[in-house]
C-alpha positions in Angstrom: -0.1 0.3 0.3 1.4 3.3 -0.9 1.5 6.3 1.2 -0.7 8.0 -0.9 -3.8 5.4 -0.4 -2.2 5.1 3.5 -3.4 9.5 4.1 -6.7 9.1 2.4 -7.7 5.9 4.4 -6.7 8.2 7.7 -7.6 11.2 5.9 -11.5 9.6 5.7 -11.7 8.8 9.5 -10.2 12.3 10.5 -13.2 13.9 8.8 -15.6 11.5 9.1 -15.6 12.0 12.8 -14.5 16.0 12.9 -17.9 15.6 11.0 -19.8 13.5 13.1 -20.7 10.5 10.4 -21.0 7.0 11.7 -19.3 4.9 10.0 -22.4 3.3 8.9 -23.9 6.6 7.8 -20.8 6.9 5.6 -20.6 3.8 3.9 -24.0 3.7 3.0 -24.5 2.9 -0.5 -20.7 2.7 -0.9 -19.6 -0.1 1.0 -19.9 -2.4 3.8 -18.9 -1.1 7.3 -16.5 -4.1 7.7 -14.5 -2.2 4.6 -14.4 1.0 5.4 -13.1 0.2 8.9 -10.0 -1.3 7.1 -9.6 1.7 4.9 -10.1 3.8 7.7 -7.3 2.0 9.3 -4.9 0.8 6.5 -5.7 -2.8 6.3 -6.7 -2.5 2.4 -5.7 -1.0 -0.3 -9.2 0.6 -1.4 -10.1 1.3 -5.2 -9.6 5.0 -5.8 -13.5 5.4 -7.2 -14.5 3.9 -3.6 -12.3 6.6 -2.0 -13.7 9.4 -4.3 -17.3 8.4 -3.3 -16.7 8.7 0.0 -15.2 12.2 0.4 -18.0 13.4 -1.7 -20.2 11.8 0.4 -18.3 14.1 3.4 -19.0 16.7 1.2 -15.4 17.0 -0.3 -13.1 16.4 -3.0 -10.7 14.5 -2.7 -7.3 16.2 -4.5 -4.7 13.4 -5.7 -3.9 14.1 -9.0 -0.6 14.0 -10.5 -0.2 17.6 -11.7 -1.3 19.0 -8.3 0.6 16.7 -6.2 4.1 16.6 -8.3 3.5 20.9 -8.8 3.9 21.1 -4.8 5.4 18.6 -4.0 8.4 21.0 -5.4 7.6 23.5 -3.3 7.7 21.6 -0.2 10.5 20.5 -1.0 12.3 23.6 -1.6 10.4 25.2 1.2 12.4 22.3 3.9 15.6 22.9 1.6 15.7 27.3 2.5 14.5 26.2 6.0 18.1 24.3 6.2 19.8 26.8 4.6 18.4 29.5 6.7 16.9 31.1 3.3 13.7 32.7 3.2 10.3 30.6 3.3 7.5 32.2 3.7 7.0 33.4 0.0 7.0 30.0 -0.1 4.2 29.1 2.1 2.1 31.7 0.9 1.9 30.8 -2.3 0.8 27.5 -1.3 -1.7 28.3 1.7 -4.3 29.7 -1.0 -4.9 26.2 -1.8 -5.3 25.2 1.9 -8.4 23.3 1.4 -7.0 21.4 -1.3 -3.8 20.2 0.7 -6.1 19.3 3.7 -8.3 16.9 1.4 -5.2 15.7 -0.4 -2.0 12.8 0.4 -0.2 16.2 0.9 -1.9 16.9 4.1 1.4 16.4 6.1 3.3 18.3 4.5 0.8 21.3 4.6 0.5 21.2 8.5 4.5 20.9 8.9 4.8 24.2 6.9 1.5 26.0 8.7 3.1 24.7 12.4 6.6 26.7 11.3 5.1 29.7 9.9 2.0 30.1 11.9 3.9 29.0 15.0 0.4 27.1 15.2 0.6 24.9 18.3 -2.9 23.2 17.1 -1.2 21.8 13.7 1.0 19.6 16.5 -2.0 18.2 17.9 -3.1 17.3 14.4 0.0 16.4 13.7 0.2 13.6 16.8 -2.6 12.4 15.3 -1.4 11.8 11.3 2.4 10.2 12.8 1.9 6.9 11.7 1.8 7.7 8.1 4.6 10.4 8.0 7.7 9.2 6.1 11.2 9.3 8.2 12.2 13.6 7.4 8.1 14.1 7.8 8.7 13.1 11.2 12.2 14.8 11.9 10.7 17.8 11.0 7.4 17.1 13.3 10.0 16.1 16.4 11.4 19.6 16.0 8.7 21.9 15.2 6.8 20.1 18.3 10.0 21.0 20.6 9.9 24.2 19.5 5.9 24.7 20.3 5.5 23.1 23.4 7.2 25.2 25.6 4.7 23.9 28.9 6.3 20.1 28.6 9.3 19.3 30.5 13.0 20.0 29.6 13.7 16.2 29.2 10.7 15.8 27.1 11.6 18.2 24.6 15.4 17.2 24.5 13.9 14.0 23.5 11.5 15.0 21.1 14.9 17.2 19.8 17.4 14.7 19.9 14.8 12.2 17.9 14.3 14.8 14.9 17.9 15.2 15.1 17.8 11.5 14.9 16.0 11.2 11.8 16.8 14.4 10.0 21.0 14.9 10.5 20.9 18.2 9.0 22.1 21.4 9.9 18.9 22.8 11.3 18.5 19.7 13.9 22.1 20.3 15.0 21.3 24.0 15.4 18.2 23.3 17.1 19.6 20.9 19.6 22.8 23.7 20.1 20.1 26.4 21.0 18.3 24.1 23.3 21.3 23.2 24.9 22.5 26.6 25.2 19.1 27.8 27.1 19.4 25.5 29.6 22.9 26.7 30.0 24.9 23.6 29.3 27.8 25.5 28.1 30.1 22.7 27.9 27.0 21.0 25.5 27.3 23.4 23.3 31.2 23.6 22.7 31.0 19.7 22.5 28.3 20.1 19.3 30.5 22.8 17.8 32.5 20.7 15.8 30.0 18.6 14.5 28.0 21.4 12.9 30.5 23.2 11.3 31.7 19.6 9.6 28.2 19.1 8.5 27.9 22.1 7.2 30.6 22.4 5.3 29.9 19.1 3.7 26.4 20.7 3.2 28.3 23.9 1.7 25.7 26.0 4.5 27.4 28.6 5.2 24.5 30.2 7.5 25.1 27.1 9.5 29.0 27.9 9.7 28.2 31.2 10.9 25.6 30.0 13.2 27.7 27.8 14.5 30.1 29.9 15.6 27.8 32.3 16.9 26.0 30.1 19.5 29.7 28.8 20.5 30.3 32.4 21.3 27.8 33.1 23.3 28.4 30.1 25.0 31.4 32.1 26.5 29.8 35.4 26.6 27.3 33.8 28.3 29.9 33.0 30.6 31.5 36.1 30.4 35.0 35.0 28.6 35.1 37.6 26.0 38.6 36.6 25.3 37.3 33.3 23.6 34.0 34.7 22.6 35.4 37.1 20.0 37.5 34.4 18.4 34.0 32.6 17.0 31.9 35.9 16.9 34.3 37.4 14.3 34.5 34.0 12.2 30.6 34.0 12.1 31.3 38.0 11.4 33.3 37.3 8.5 30.8 34.4 6.8 27.8 37.2 7.3 29.7 39.7 5.7 29.7 38.0 2.4 26.1 37.1 2.6 25.2 40.9 3.9 23.9 39.6 7.0 23.7 43.3 8.9 20.7 41.9 11.3 23.2 39.5 12.6 26.3 41.1 12.8 24.3 44.4 14.6 23.5 41.0 17.0 27.2 40.4 17.1 28.1 43.3 18.3 25.2 43.6 20.8 26.6 40.3 22.8 30.0 41.4 22.3 29.3 44.8 24.2 27.0 42.9 26.8 29.6 40.8 27.9 32.6 43.8 28.1 29.8 45.7 29.9 30.0 42.3 32.4 33.4 42.1 32.6 33.6 45.9 34.2 35.3 47.3 30.1 32.8 50.0 30.0 34.8 51.5 27.2 34.9 48.3 25.1 31.3 47.8 25.7 30.4 51.5 25.0 32.0 51.2 21.3 30.5 48.1 20.1 27.0 48.9 21.6 27.3 52.4 20.3 28.5 50.4 16.2 25.0 48.6 17.0 23.0 52.1 17.7 24.0 53.6 14.6 22.6 50.4 12.4 19.2 50.6 11.2 19.0 46.6 10.9 18.0 45.6 14.2 14.7 45.2 15.3 12.4 47.5 17.9 12.7 44.8 20.6 16.7 44.8 20.9 16.8 48.3 20.2 14.8 48.6 23.1 17.5 46.1 24.7 20.0 48.3 23.7 18.7 51.8 25.0 18.1 49.4 28.6 21.8 48.3 28.1 23.4 51.9 27.3 21.5 53.3 30.4 23.2 51.1 32.7 26.2 51.6 30.9 26.7 55.3 31.2 25.7 54.8 34.8 28.7 52.5 35.4 30.5 55.8 33.3 29.5 58.5 35.9 27.3 59.8 33.9 23.8 59.5 35.1 22.1 62.5 32.9 22.8 60.5 29.7 22.2 57.1 31.7 18.3 58.3 32.5 17.8 59.9 28.9 18.2 56.5 27.3 15.8 54.8 29.9 13.4 57.1 29.1 13.8 56.2 25.7 13.8 52.5 26.5 10.6 53.1 28.3 9.0 55.3 25.4 9.3 51.6 23.5 7.1 49.8 26.2 4.1 49.7 24.5 4.8 48.9 21.3 7.7 46.2 21.3 7.4 42.4 21.5 7.8 40.2 24.6 6.3 40.5 28.1 5.2 44.1 28.8 5.3 43.7 32.6 9.0 42.1 32.8 10.0 44.3 30.8 8.6 47.3 32.6 10.4 45.6 36.0 13.8 45.0 34.4 13.3 49.2 33.6 12.6 49.9 37.1 15.8 48.3 38.4 17.3 50.2 35.8 15.6 53.3 37.0 16.5 52.8 40.8 19.9 52.5 40.1 19.9 56.1 38.9 19.9 56.8 43.1 22.9 57.1 45.0 22.7 55.0 47.5 20.4 52.3 45.7 22.2 49.2 46.7 20.3 49.9 50.1 17.1 50.4 48.9 15.0 47.8 49.8 12.9 47.7 47.3 15.9 47.8 44.6 16.4 44.4 46.2 12.5 43.4 46.6 12.2 44.0 42.6 15.5 43.0 41.3 14.7 39.6 43.2 11.8 39.6 41.4 13.2 39.6 38.0 15.6 37.1 38.6 13.0 34.7 39.9 10.9 35.2 36.7 13.4 35.1 34.5 15.1 32.3 35.9 11.8 31.0 34.1 10.9 32.0 31.5 13.2 34.0 29.4 16.9 33.2 27.9 19.5 32.1 29.8 21.2 35.4 29.3 18.9 37.5 30.6 18.9 35.5 33.7 22.6 35.6 34.1 22.8 39.3 33.4 20.8 40.0 36.4 22.0 37.2 38.8 25.9 39.2 38.8 23.2 42.2 39.9 21.9 40.2 42.6 25.3 38.5 44.0 26.9 42.1 43.7 24.0 43.5 46.0 23.5 40.5 48.6 27.1 40.7 48.9 26.9 44.9 49.6 24.5 43.8 52.0 26.9 41.3 53.5 24.5 38.3 52.3 27.3 36.2 51.4 25.1 33.1 51.8 22.5 34.3 49.5 25.2 35.2 47.3 26.7 31.7 47.1 23.4 29.9 46.9 22.4 31.5 43.8 22.3 29.3 40.3 
């Protein structure tokens, strides 16, 4: 039995149950109930005529002609190739989405749901795909598990890691490697990120995947940056930057410069931090959220440079962006409250500063990428030491 036939049977069952139609009602005048049951459970290969009749009775048309399948198969393959090579995919999905109803009544339903799950960040599609997993080929199943991990944030970290590892084991491409590296980075497993680095480089070279080489170096640089190791960080960021210059990805170069500036900030090398953060400010390639974070960082940096007037100006600029940037408004607002309190002369002795910084660290530890937490955790360590609460400083993870 070929895959198209298997999908046809599962589609009949899916839409019949969705419409609340019994097997007896559907098969009346077409075939016996036992035969329909076998069709739906892929125990028999039905004639194309019976499949068409069953779909017609469901009020649907089954799209299985060769031209439709072959033309769109090429588009789907291009989508996943572009995804692996970090090329644009949105225009492909927008073209495919115009015929959504046809895809959902065709052997290409799994591919369509995968594309929509990624492009529209659709959690509901993950549930529908779970019901169709037994009909997936190796590549479809690999992408399914990667997308499932991406859009199932309420699951345990171990479950998400297992899904990524399963997807990676099936695909073994640069995208799955980078997904695994990104996950390990968010969990603070920096040694694992650095261990995976050479593997992604080798695979990316075999693929001829320049963006994957750049991305792998960025992630390794991020791993060192999160540990506040600027000398080790720089070599990987510079490698990535050389590739990104050739690819004209000024947006990613700006992100690298932001990370370098933030790392020098935490190393108390404030002039170097200012040099890199000002480079980012001059670029028009960053999105609003990155600019919000940049203003927040520059405000804190000018505080360290004993220039409260400019610090206040940048914090005010960040506040003006609060309502327009993505992300959690309350957390963004709390970050600015903590920064604003540092404008006060004796802020380290202000109990409100302690309360808000502890609250912020608790939230960031659970909900945000690890870099946010580590940045503010170091502030909290400094505060605990100032207050001679050394045990609390020691126990911070």
